[in-house]
N, C-alpha and C positions, 0 to 999 in steps of 0.2 A: 409437435410435428405438424407441418402444413397438410392440408387436405387437397387432393386433386378434384376440384369441384366439377370439372367437365366429366371426369370418369364417374363420379358419384351420380350426377344427373343422368348419364347414359345408363347406368345400372338401374336407376329408378324407372326410366322409360322401358327398359327391357323387362323388368319384373311386371310392370303394368301390362305389357304386351303378352307376357307368358300367362298371366292370370286371366286376361280378358276372355279367352274361349270358355271359361267356366260359366260365364253368364251371357254367352253369345246367342244370336238368333239361330245359328246352325245347331248348337247343342239342343235347344228346346224343340226345334223342328225335328231333329233326330229322335226326340222322345215322343213325338206324335202331337206336339202342340202347334196349332195354327198361329203364327206370329204375323201380326199386321202392323206395319210401320206407318205412323201418322199421328195426327192430333185428334184426340177423342173428346167429345163433350156430350153431356146428358141432354137428351131432348125431352124425355120423361123418365119416370123411375125404372122403366124396363128397356129403354132404347138409347143407344149411343150412335152419334153421327161421327164418322171418322173421315178427316181430310188428309189425303196423302200429300207427300212432297210434290208429286206430279200434278197436283191440282184436282185430282179425282176425289169424289165423295161417295161414301156408302153408309148404309145404316145397318146396325146389328141389334137384334133383340135377344134377351136372355132371361131365363127363369131366375138365375142368381148372378150377382155381380160382386166382384171383390175390388175395392179401391186400395191400391198400393202405390200411391204417388210420392211417398217419401217425405223428406223435409228439406228446408232451405235455410241458409244462414240468416240469422237475425242481424240486421244492420241498424244501429241506433241513429237517430237524427242529429248527428253531431255537425254543427255548422262548418262548412268548408271541406268536409271529408270527401264528399262525392266529387267536388271540383278538383281537388288535388290528387284524387285517385287512391284506391286501397285494394287489397286482396282479401279473399276468404279461403277457407280450406278447400273450396271447390275450384278456385282459380289459381291458387298459389303455384302449383307445380308446372302448369302451362306457362305462367309468367316467368318462372325461373329458367325455363328452357332456353331463353334468349340470353341468359347471363353466362359469361365465361368465368366469373368469380362471384362469390356470394355477395349480396348487397351489404355495403359497409355498415349501415346503421338501420336496424329493424326495430319497429315498435309493434308490440302485440297487445291488443285489447282483449282482456279476459283471462281469468285465472282458473278456469275449469280444465277439464281433461284435454280438449283440443288445444287450448291456449298454451298449456304447459308442454304438451308434446311438441308443438311447433316452435316455441321459444327455445327449448333445450336443443332441438334438432339444428336450428339455424346457428345457435351459439357454438355448437360443436363443429359446424361446418366453417366457422370463422367469422360470422357476423357479430357485431356489437349489438346485443339485444337488450331492450328495456321492455318490461312487462307491467301492464297496468291492471289493477283489480280494485273494485270498490269495497269489497268485503275485507275483514281484518286479516285474512290469510288465503293462501292458495288452496285449491281443492277443499272448499269449505264443507262439502258433504262428508268428507272423510274425517277420521279422528285427528286430533291435534298432533299426535306423534307422527302421523303420516305427513302432514303439512310441514312439520319441523324438519323431518328427514329430507324431504324434497327441497326445502329452502336451503339447507346446508349444501346439497349437491349443486343447486343452481348457482350458489355463490362461487363454488369451485369452478363451475363452467363459465362464469363471467356474465350470467344473466342478472341484470339489475332489476329488482322487483319493487314495484311501488304499490303496496297494499294500502287500503283506506284512501285511495285517490280516485278522482273521476276526471274524465275528459271534458273540457269545456268547448274547444273549437280547434280547427286546423287552419293554419294561415301561413303565408309566405313572409319570411323575415330575412332580409339581406340575401335574397336569392335561394334560401333554404326552406324546405318544408318543415314545419314545426307543429307539434301538438301541444296545446296549452292545457296544463293539468292543474287541479286544485287538491291540496292536502285536506282531506275531510276533517282531520283532527285539529289542525292549526289554522286552516283557511289560507295558507300560503299558496301563491300561484307561481308557476314557473313554466318555461317552454322547453320542450324536448325536440331537438332536430332529428330528422329521420330521412332515410332514402326509400324505405318501404314500410307501409303501414298494413298490418294484418288484423282484420276484425274477426275475433273468435269469441264472441260473447254469448253464443248459444245458437240453437236451431229451433225452427218452428215447423209444424206440419204444413205441407204444401197443399193448399186447399183451393187455390184460385186457378182459373184457366181451363177448367173442364166442366163447367156448367152446373156446379152444385147449387148456385143461386137459383137455377131453374126449378130445383126441387124444394125451394124454400129453406135451404140450409144456410145459416149465417157463417160465412167463411172467415169472419173476424174472430170466431170462437173455435176452440179445439173441437175436432170431430168426435162426438160422443159415441161410445159403443157400450153394449152390455157385456156380461161375462162370456157370451158366446161370440163376441166380436161383431154383433149385428148393430147397424146404425138405426136411426129412427124408422127406416124402411126395413122390415125384417128380412127381405131378400137381398139387401145390399150390405155386404160385410166390408170390413177394413182390416188391414194388417200392416205392420211395419211402423216407421216413424210417423206416418200420417195420423196414427192413433194418438200420438203424444204420450204422456205419462212419464214415469220415472226411469224407464229403460229404453232409451232410443239407441239401440245397439243392433248391429247386423245379425247376430245370432238370435236375438229376441225377435227380429222381424221374421226370420225363418221359422222360429218356434210358433209365432202367431199365424203364419201362413198355413202351417199344417192344420191348426184348429179351424181357421176360416174355410179352408178347402173341404175338410171333412164335414163340417157343419153345413156348408152349402150343398154338398152332395147328398148327405144322409140325414139332414136335420129334420125331415118329416118323420123319421123313425126314432132318432136319438141325437141329441146335441151334447157337446162336451164343453164345459167351461174351461177357458184357458188357465193354465196352472203357472203362476208366477212365484211359487213358493221357494224355488231354488234357482236363482238366476245369477250366474257368474258375470263379473265385469272386470276388465283389465284396462289400466291406463299405461300406455306404452312410452313411459319416460325411462330414464336410466338413473336409479333403479326402477324397475316396474312396480306398479301398485296394483294389487289384485284383491278382490273381495267377493264374498258370497254371504248372503244373510245379513244379520245385524252387525253393526259395529257399536263401540261403547257410546258414542254420541247418540245414536238412535235409541239404544237401550235406555239411556237416561231420559230422553224426550218422551219415550213411550211408557216409562215407568216399569220396565221389565228388569227384574232382579237377575243379575248374572254374576258368575265368577269369570275371571280372566286368567288364562294361562299364556305365558309368553316364553319365547325362545329367541335369543339373539343369534343371528347367523355368523357372528364373529367367533362363535364356539364350534362351528361346523367344519370338519376336516376338509371336505371338498371345496368349501368357500375359501378356506385358507390356501389350499393348493392353487385355486384359480386367482388368488389375489383380489377377491371381490367379496369382502366380508361385511359390507354395509347392509343393514336391514334387519328385519325381525318378522316373527310370526306371532299373531295374537288370536287366540281362540276363545270364544264366549260359550259358556255352558250354564245351565240352570244350577243354582247352589246345590252342591252335594251330588250332582248327577253328571254323567259323561256325554249326554246328548248335545250335539253341536248345534248352537243357535246361529253362529256366524264366525267367519274367519277373515282376517285382514293380513295380507302378506306384503312386505316391502323388501325387494331384493332382486338379484339376478334371476331370470326365468320364473318370476313369481306367478305369471299366468299359467305356466306348466305345472308348478307345484299345487296350484289351486284345484286341479282336476280331481285329486284324491278326495278332497273335502266335499266337492260337489257330488261325487258319487256316494260318499258316506252319508251326506245329508239327505240326498234323494231317496236312499234305501234304508234310512234309519239306523245306520251304523255309528256307534259312539266312539269316543277316544280309546276305550279299552280295546276295541277291534283294530284301530289304527296301530296301537302299541303292540298288539299281538301279531302284526303283519311283518314279515321279514323284508327289509329294504336293503338293496345292494349297497356295498361299501366300495369306494367312497362316492356317494352321489348326493346331489342337493335334496333328493326326496327323503333322505334320512332325517332332515329337519322336521318333517311331519311326524315322524316317530318320536323324536326327542321332545317336541312340545307336548305330545300325548304323555310322555314320561314325566314332564313337569306337572301335569294334572294328577298323575298317579301318585307322585311324591307328596303332593298336597293332601291326598286322601288316603294315606297309608293307615291301616288299622293298627293303632298304637298298641292295643292290648295283645294283638297277635305277635307284634315285634318284641314286646316285653316277655311274652311266654317263650318265644324262640330263644331269646337271649338267656333266659334261665335254663332252657334245655341244653344249649351248647356249653354253658358253664358246667352243667352237670356232666356232660360228655367228657369235658376236659379234667374231670376229677374234682370239680368244685372250685377250681382256681378263679 
């Protein structure tokens, strides 16, 4: 069925407008925060100079400062790309606002979370999408089963995926924009025509433009922090994507902000190291991909011995009712124990299902506790109980079962 693109984009703009007040100046002013709009830069480690849009300037000094300048898209130096134009995750939705129909041909650079989300989204809206990734598979940080599941869905959605390919240059051919790509396995070169090019190859900490160079900090390198989120200047903290690291996620930024604020306010009495032990992350493709803790790939790389319990959502009554049976749950535990080391989910509402495991891991609850918890029927959350049941079946006390079998035979009169 066709998609009403104009209505979809109106819905996107409305949702953005509805969410905007959650991070508005008015909200924080109401909470008692003094909000100053302008461009700030360090004069020295304790002083910021702020230029307002009106051309006025003022200086502020502070005992403690927190840098939360976020991240920006990485743009590789592909010849011709800037001249022919491209979009990023930050500019795409504003660019699409002028379209009455989805762009006919879209090229997406990058096979990570953002690249996969945007590729599938535009394909489902009606664009012909090609996706380019230099690594052997999409979502290379996830297990191979996750990448394979997503690749099958992308094929159904019409996304043409080019793994093990790299972009050589952008150029005009017969009045069309083209991306020239190289097959890294064979060396073959071909040109892919496009109407819109989206660069989604990653993000990097935003370190330039506010005077870190004045403090002697090299803005070409990640901003280093210690366990308490202090920079090389103990009174200057950092939180969010500007810190870099393996978790550039909105909820991790909020998590870090709590530690940075508490340590800045009370650090002279007690400081708290930021806890990254149980960090959930979700990739909002269809099906969703959700994970917390280790996956099988990381366990192998780190030499961690694990057992894997799996449950296919094709067996779940609610998934069958909804007609959405693709996906699985994979739980890693130490050999012979029910302590949860990591969980990977692929399927509808995977991000919601993950919450039970995040809670369990945070508070040391094992699969026995999950199995002993009553889950409503028919719900997707029953899958969490069933995968715990798979672990239980693999660890049944055989001697007890043999003894019970003999007991029940005796009850039946020895038959």
